[in-house]
N, C-alpha and C positions, 0 to 999 in steps of 0.2 A: 115449261120449267122442269116438269117431271122428266121430259125427254132429254133435256140437257144433263140432269143429274145421272140419268142412266148411262149416257155416253161417257161421262167422267168416270163412273164406276167401272165400266167395261174396259176403258183405257188403262186404269190403274191395275186392274186384274191382269191385263195383257203384259204390262211392264213387270209385274211381280212374277208372272210365269216365265218371262224371258230371263229375269234375274236368277230364278231357281235353276233354269236350264244351264245358264252360264256357270253358276256355282258348281253344278254336277260335273260339267266338262273340265273345269279347273281342278276339281278334286281328283278326277280320274287321271289327269295329266300328272298330278303330284304323286299319285299312288303307283303309276306304271313303272318308274325306275325301281321302286322298292320291290315290286312284284318280280321284275327281271332279276334283281339281286337275289331274291329268295330262290328263284329257279336255279341260279348259279350255285348258291350254297347247298341246295339239295341235290344238285347234279354234279358236274365236274368242277371240283374245287380248284383245279389247275388254271381255270380261266380267270380266277381272281388274282389281284396283286399278291405278291409273296407274303407281305405282312398280314394279309387277311386269310391266307390259306389255313393257318393253324386254327383260327376261330371257326372256319367253315368245316374243317375236318372233325372237330369235336363239338358236339352239341353240349350246352351247359348241363352239368350234372349237379343235382342238389345233394349235398352231403348229408347222410343220416348216420349218426354214430351207432355202431353195433356192439360197443363194449358193455359188459355187465357193470352194475354198480361197483362190484369189487375191483374190476380192472380200471374203471374210471378213477377210483381212489388210488390204485397202484400207480397209474400213469401220472397222477398229480404229485404223488410222493417221490417217485423215482425219476420221472422225466420232466418235471416242472410243467406239466400240461394242465392248464386250467380250462374246464369246459366252457366257461363264459368268455374266454379269450381265444378259443380254438380257431374260429373262423377269421378273427382279426389277425392272428399269427400267420395263417395260411395266406391271407391277402398281403401281408407284409413281405413274405417270401416271394409271392407272385410279382409284386412291384419290383423287388430286387432283381429278379430274373429278367423282366422286361427292360430294366435299365442297364444291367451289367452284361446281359447276353441276349440282345433283342432278336438276333437271327437264329437262336437255338431252337430247334424243332423239338418241342417237349410238351407233354401234357401240363396243363395249368389248373386242373380241377383240384378242389380241396382235398379229396381223398388221396390223390397221388402225392401232393405236396406234404401232407401230414406224415407220410412214410419217412421223409427225409428230416422233418422236424423232430419226430420221435426218436429217430436214430441218433440225433445230435442234441437231445434234451432241450429242444426249442431254442437253441442258439442259432439265430438267423444266419450269421456269417458262416458258421460251420455247416449248416444245412445246405446253403448255397454251394459251398465248396464240394460237398458230397454229391450234389446233383450234377454239377459240372463234371466231376470225375466219373460219375455214373455213365454219362454220355461219351466222354472222351476216351474211356477205356475201350469202348466198343469200336470206336473209330480207328484206334491204333492196333487192334488185334483182329484183323479180318478172318484169320484161320478159325477163330472161335465164333465170331458173330455173323459171318456171312451165311445166309440161308438158315438161320437158327430157328428151329421149330421142333416140336416133340417127335414127329415122325422121322426126322432126320437123324435122331439119336436112338432109334429103336434097337439097333445092334447093342448099344450099351445097356439099355433097359432089359433086353433079353439075356444078357450075360449075368445079371444079378449084381452088377457093380454097386448099385445104390438103391435105397428104398427109404421110406419114412414109416416108422412104426405106427400102428393104428391108434395108440393111446399116448397122450402126453405124460410127462413126468409129474410128480406131485406139485411142482411149481407152475404147471400149465404149459411147459415148454415142449414143443414138438422135437422128436428125436430123429435126426437124419443119420442113417447107417451107410457108411461107405466101406466097401471091401475091395481094395486095390488088387488083392491077390486073384480076383475073378477075371481080371483083364488079361486077355491073350494078345500079346503085342502084334502078332501077325494078322489079327483080325481088323484092327483099326488103330489110328494114331492116338497118342495120349490126349490130344486136344478134344477128342470126342468125349472123353470122360469129363473134361472141364465144361464142355457144352451141356452135358447132362446135369451137372451140379448147378450150373447157372439157371437152367430152366426150372429145376426143382426149387431154387430160391425164389424165382419169380412167382411160382405158384404159391409158395408158403407166405410170401410177403403180402399177398392179397388180403389175408385174414388179419383184421386189426388186432386180435388177441396175440398173434405172433409178433406184431410190431411192438407190442408192449412187453410181452414175456421174453422175447428172444427165442433162440433155438439152441439145442444141444447136438453136438456131433459125436457119433460113436464110430471111430475108425478102427476096423478090424484088419490088422496087417498079417494075418495068417496066410502063409503060402506066397508072400511077396519074395521075388527073386532078385538077384543082382541086376539082371538085364532089365527088369521092370524099373528098379530104382534108378538106374543110369539114365532113364528117359527124362527124369526131372532134374534138369540143370539149373544153375542160378538164374538164368534169364527167364526160364519158365516159372520158377518159384517166385521170382520178383513180381511177375505179372499177376499170378494167381493170388498171392498174398495182398498185392496192391488193390485188387478188386474186392476181396473179402474184408479188408480193413478200412479202405478209404474210398471205395467205389460202388458200394451196394448198401441200401438202407435196411440192413438186417443186423440185429445184435446177436452175435455168437457168444453165448454165455460160458460154455465149457466145451472142450475137445477131449473126450475120453479115448485114449489109445489102448487097445488090447492086443494081445498075441503078437506084440512087436518082436521081430527077430533081432539078432545082434546088428544086422545091417541098418536098423532104424537109426542107430547113432549117426551114421553117415547121412541118412535122409534128413534128420533133424538139423544136422550141421549145415545143410543147404538152406533150409527154411528159416532157421533162427535169426540170421542177420537182418531179415526183413520184418520180423515180428516186433511190434511195440512191446514194451515191458509188461503192460497190462494184459496183452494177449498171450504172451509167453507164460505168464502165471496161470492162465486158464487151461493149459495143456496138463493133463493128468495121465501119467503112464502107469498102467495097471499090470502089464505083462500078461501072464496067464492066470493071475489071481482073480477069479471071478468074485470072490467075497469082497475084494477091494472095489470092484466095479459096482457091486450091489449097494455100497455105501452112497453112491451118487445116483444110480438108477436102480430102483427096487425090482426084484424078480417078478413081481406080479404084472409088469408091463413089458418084460423082456421075453424073447422067444427061447426055445429049448437050447439053441446053440450057445447062448450066453447065460445058461443056468436059470432061465426064466420058466414061467408057467403058462405062457401064452401059445404053446404049440410051436410047430416049426416056423422058421422065418419065411414070410410070404412076400416075395418081391413083385408078384404079378399085379396085386391090387394097386400099388402106387404107379406101376407102369401104365395100367389102364386109366388111372386118374390123369396122368400127364397127356396121354394120347387123346383123351376126351377134351383136353384143354387146348387142343390144336387150333381150332378156328378162332377162339378168343385170343390166344397168344399171338397168332399171326396178325390179326387185326390191330392189336395194340403195338406189337413190336415193330411191325412194318412201318408204322407212322411215327412212333416215338423214339425208337432206338437208332435212327439214322440221321445224325446231325447234318444240316445243310453244309455245302462246301465252304461257305463263308462264316461258319460257326466259329466262335472264339473259344470254345471249350477246350481247355488243355488240362491234362492230368497233372494234379499237384501231388508230388510224392510225399510220403510220410517222412518223419525225421530220421527213421532208421534205414531208409532205402539208399542203396549205393548206385552209382552210375552204371550204365550198361557195360562200359568198358571194364570197370572193376569186376563186374560179374563174370565176364568172359575170361578175364585174366585169372580169376580164382577157380575156374571150372576144372582145370587140369588137376589142381591140388585136391579138390573135393572128390573127384573120381578116384584118385589114389586112396583117399580116406575110405571110400566105399569098398574098394577091394580089400583094404586092410581089415575093415570090420567084418567083411564076409569070410 
């Protein structure tokens, strides 16, 4: 009897062992496709279906708010941003993108989408329109966006055409200084200047405080000549203004223009038709009156050239900042800023924009106006 019990026991142990072995084999067979998928995701994303390439190219990023308590309150008051709803709002925009533009190659992480939500005061529809314009503008202007990287615009940086002051204004807004008179036409085309401005905006918009506070532009037109001004025709002006107003998630709060020559009347005549009324009101013409400028930007953050106390204007520091941004910029821009061929992103013009034909037809008259002003 004892022998029979032992035989039954060993038989059951054998069956149990076989069951465990079978379970392990089935588990490995289930895991193996996932393992291969992970290899593909960590390796060549192009081996995945098109709809999965975006997810493979960007690992999930956990958003961590970097705003100070003061800026959180400011964003809530001015931008209708509620911290407790922030991620829900980002998800809502993400869902709209996947539904309205499923083939658009774009980042979908919270930090990226919040740029567009803040720029449009958390209006989902307007934020989506801005994001689509952001991508479409690059697709329609290859002269500016092809091979766009900081090292490619080093000639502009070396010329001193633009820089960002080291300290923000009392409202926390960074000050972008643009000096068109530093551009030598024979050195490079005007589109290189536009490329430099765009890369600068891309660097500035990374900081959440700039998304909330916006930026200020200080445009110094000293030394601008007729030949330089003539390079900015209506077609070019329309594209630049279109990007700044309707195609980039940055809030431009004020444009301070100083040292403008009489020819600036002609330049502004080219720009103004494309400016929305709200943006037109943000242009402040100071002439050579630095005391007028100091009412908007205090001397303690301005360089000597503009009646400030911060020493001579230094353009090298910002140039170095952008050049150090090269690897990060290329990694992001190469993946995000090139919509797929079947993308449905189309630039939606603002209400004040004219057709390209109208721009071309008016160019001759505007050039005459430039010569008259000169």
